[in-house]
C-alpha atoms as an extended CHARMM CRD file, in Angstrom:
* protein
*
        89  EXT
         1         1  UNK       CA              0.0000000000        0.0000000000        0.0000000000  PROA      1               0.0000000000
         2         2  UNK       CA              1.1560000000        3.5100000000       -0.6790000000  PROA      2               0.0000000000
         3         3  UNK       CA              2.6560000000        5.0130000000        2.4700000000  PROA      3               0.0000000000
         4         4  UNK       CA              1.0080000000        8.3650000000        1.7380000000  PROA      4               0.0000000000
         5         5  UNK       CA             -2.4840000000        6.9550000000        2.1560000000  PROA      5               0.0000000000
         6         6  UNK       CA             -3.4820000000        7.3680000000        5.7950000000  PROA      6               0.0000000000
         7         7  UNK       CA             -6.2240000000        5.6110000000        7.7250000000  PROA      7               0.0000000000
         8         8  UNK       CA             -9.2930000000        7.8500000000        7.7760000000  PROA      8               0.0000000000
         9         9  UNK       CA            -11.7060000000        5.9450000000        9.9860000000  PROA      9               0.0000000000
        10        10  UNK       CA            -12.5690000000        6.6270000000       13.6220000000  PROA      10              0.0000000000
        11        11  UNK       CA            -10.8750000000        9.9590000000       14.2140000000  PROA      11              0.0000000000
        12        12  UNK       CA            -12.0690000000       12.9110000000       16.2320000000  PROA      12              0.0000000000
        13        13  UNK       CA            -12.7810000000       15.1470000000       14.3920000000  PROA      13              0.0000000000
        14        14  UNK       CA            -13.7890000000       12.9800000000       11.3980000000  PROA      14              0.0000000000
        15        15  UNK       CA            -11.7540000000       12.9050000000        8.1850000000  PROA      15              0.0000000000
        16        16  UNK       CA            -12.1810000000       16.0290000000        6.0860000000  PROA      16              0.0000000000
        17        17  UNK       CA            -13.1290000000       16.0550000000        2.4190000000  PROA      17              0.0000000000
        18        18  UNK       CA             -9.5800000000       17.2440000000        1.6620000000  PROA      18              0.0000000000
        19        19  UNK       CA             -8.1150000000       14.1930000000        3.4120000000  PROA      19              0.0000000000
        20        20  UNK       CA            -10.4690000000       11.8930000000        1.5150000000  PROA      20              0.0000000000
        21        21  UNK       CA             -9.5710000000       13.5710000000       -1.8030000000  PROA      21              0.0000000000
        22        22  UNK       CA             -5.8360000000       13.3040000000       -1.0600000000  PROA      22              0.0000000000
        23        23  UNK       CA             -6.1870000000        9.5860000000       -0.3250000000  PROA      23              0.0000000000
        24        24  UNK       CA             -8.1890000000        9.1000000000       -3.5320000000  PROA      24              0.0000000000
        25        25  UNK       CA             -5.5560000000       10.9430000000       -5.5650000000  PROA      25              0.0000000000
        26        26  UNK       CA             -2.7480000000        8.8220000000       -4.1090000000  PROA      26              0.0000000000
        27        27  UNK       CA             -4.7010000000        5.6410000000       -4.8220000000  PROA      27              0.0000000000
        28        28  UNK       CA             -5.4020000000        6.5700000000       -8.4450000000  PROA      28              0.0000000000
        29        29  UNK       CA             -1.7730000000        7.6220000000       -8.9500000000  PROA      29              0.0000000000
        30        30  UNK       CA             -0.6000000000        4.2730000000       -7.6090000000  PROA      30              0.0000000000
        31        31  UNK       CA             -3.0320000000        2.1950000000       -9.6580000000  PROA      31              0.0000000000
        32        32  UNK       CA             -2.4750000000        4.1540000000      -12.8820000000  PROA      32              0.0000000000
        33        33  UNK       CA              1.2850000000        4.2420000000      -12.4490000000  PROA      33              0.0000000000
        34        34  UNK       CA              1.4930000000        7.9700000000      -13.0700000000  PROA      34              0.0000000000
        35        35  UNK       CA              1.5010000000       11.0850000000      -10.9530000000  PROA      35              0.0000000000
        36        36  UNK       CA              0.6910000000       13.3400000000      -13.9110000000  PROA      36              0.0000000000
        37        37  UNK       CA             -1.5240000000       11.8890000000      -16.6100000000  PROA      37              0.0000000000
        38        38  UNK       CA             -1.1640000000       12.9870000000      -20.2090000000  PROA      38              0.0000000000
        39        39  UNK       CA             -3.6620000000       15.4610000000      -21.6100000000  PROA      39              0.0000000000
        40        40  UNK       CA             -5.3810000000       12.5400000000      -23.3400000000  PROA      40              0.0000000000
        41        41  UNK       CA             -5.8820000000       10.7850000000      -19.9960000000  PROA      41              0.0000000000
        42        42  UNK       CA             -6.5520000000       13.7830000000      -17.7320000000  PROA      42              0.0000000000
        43        43  UNK       CA            -10.3460000000       13.5720000000      -17.9000000000  PROA      43              0.0000000000
        44        44  UNK       CA            -10.5420000000        9.8760000000      -17.0550000000  PROA      44              0.0000000000
        45        45  UNK       CA             -7.9020000000       10.3370000000      -14.3200000000  PROA      45              0.0000000000
        46        46  UNK       CA             -9.8600000000       13.1940000000      -12.7110000000  PROA      46              0.0000000000
        47        47  UNK       CA            -13.0940000000       11.2490000000      -12.9780000000  PROA      47              0.0000000000
        48        48  UNK       CA            -11.4600000000        8.2550000000      -11.2600000000  PROA      48              0.0000000000
        49        49  UNK       CA            -10.1790000000       10.4560000000       -8.4210000000  PROA      49              0.0000000000
        50        50  UNK       CA            -13.6500000000       11.9500000000       -7.9060000000  PROA      50              0.0000000000
        51        51  UNK       CA            -15.3330000000        8.5410000000       -7.9270000000  PROA      51              0.0000000000
        52        52  UNK       CA            -12.8020000000        6.9780000000       -5.5360000000  PROA      52              0.0000000000
        53        53  UNK       CA            -13.2070000000        9.9820000000       -3.2080000000  PROA      53              0.0000000000
        54        54  UNK       CA            -17.0030000000        9.6010000000       -3.2910000000  PROA      54              0.0000000000
        55        55  UNK       CA            -16.8500000000        5.8880000000       -2.5000000000  PROA      55              0.0000000000
        56        56  UNK       CA            -14.2120000000        6.4610000000        0.1850000000  PROA      56              0.0000000000
        57        57  UNK       CA            -16.4020000000        9.0790000000        1.8830000000  PROA      57              0.0000000000
        58        58  UNK       CA            -19.3490000000        6.6690000000        1.7260000000  PROA      58              0.0000000000
        59        59  UNK       CA            -17.2070000000        3.9260000000        3.2730000000  PROA      59              0.0000000000
        60        60  UNK       CA            -15.7480000000        6.0640000000        6.0690000000  PROA      60              0.0000000000
        61        61  UNK       CA            -19.1380000000        7.5470000000        6.9230000000  PROA      61              0.0000000000
        62        62  UNK       CA            -20.7870000000        4.1210000000        6.9670000000  PROA      62              0.0000000000
        63        63  UNK       CA            -18.2770000000        2.2330000000        9.1210000000  PROA      63              0.0000000000
        64        64  UNK       CA            -19.3510000000        1.4590000000       12.6850000000  PROA      64              0.0000000000
        65        65  UNK       CA            -16.9880000000        0.7680000000       15.5670000000  PROA      65              0.0000000000
        66        66  UNK       CA            -17.2490000000        0.3790000000       19.3140000000  PROA      66              0.0000000000
        67        67  UNK       CA            -13.7100000000        1.7270000000       19.8140000000  PROA      67              0.0000000000
        68        68  UNK       CA            -13.3470000000        5.2880000000       21.0400000000  PROA      68              0.0000000000
        69        69  UNK       CA            -12.2570000000        7.8140000000       18.3810000000  PROA      69              0.0000000000
        70        70  UNK       CA             -8.5060000000        8.2090000000       17.9500000000  PROA      70              0.0000000000
        71        71  UNK       CA             -6.8530000000       11.5200000000       18.7300000000  PROA      71              0.0000000000
        72        72  UNK       CA             -5.2020000000       12.9980000000       15.6330000000  PROA      72              0.0000000000
        73        73  UNK       CA             -2.3140000000       14.5790000000       17.5410000000  PROA      73              0.0000000000
        74        74  UNK       CA             -1.5240000000       11.3800000000       19.4440000000  PROA      74              0.0000000000
        75        75  UNK       CA             -1.5680000000        9.3400000000       16.2100000000  PROA      75              0.0000000000
        76        76  UNK       CA              0.6440000000       11.9200000000       14.4730000000  PROA      76              0.0000000000
        77        77  UNK       CA              3.1290000000       11.7670000000       17.3590000000  PROA      77              0.0000000000
        78        78  UNK       CA              3.2620000000        7.9740000000       17.0940000000  PROA      78              0.0000000000
        79        79  UNK       CA              3.8680000000        8.2220000000       13.3400000000  PROA      79              0.0000000000
        80        80  UNK       CA              6.6780000000       10.7310000000       13.8680000000  PROA      80              0.0000000000
        81        81  UNK       CA              8.2900000000        8.4110000000       16.4400000000  PROA      81              0.0000000000
        82        82  UNK       CA              8.0800000000        5.4570000000       14.0240000000  PROA      82              0.0000000000
        83        83  UNK       CA              9.5790000000        7.5700000000       11.2280000000  PROA      83              0.0000000000
        84        84  UNK       CA             12.3910000000        8.7170000000       13.4930000000  PROA      84              0.0000000000
        85        85  UNK       CA             13.2680000000        5.1100000000       14.2920000000  PROA      85              0.0000000000
        86        86  UNK       CA             12.9780000000        4.0620000000       10.6490000000  PROA      86              0.0000000000
        87        87  UNK       CA             15.0890000000        6.8580000000        9.2030000000  PROA      87              0.0000000000
        88        88  UNK       CA             17.5870000000        7.4320000000       12.0160000000  PROA      88              0.0000000000
        89        89  UNK       CA             21.0360000000        6.2990000000       11.0140000000  PROA      89              0.0000000000
């Protein structure tokens, strides 16, 4: 999975539309194998991003969990600590 795609479920506050769109863009880039589509493919690329974002929003909004919502700052701190361990030399 692309490391730039972040979990979006069960956060307080909930995932924003910008976060959902960013995840959709990363997914479509990964699947299509290109970060910048040609002019001939731009329309279908943009349509795919919009559709993936719509379905992702539907998924995130529809998921049910009994776990308490995760704190964004605490999760970000954990990610920074993991990155520090991974990239420290």
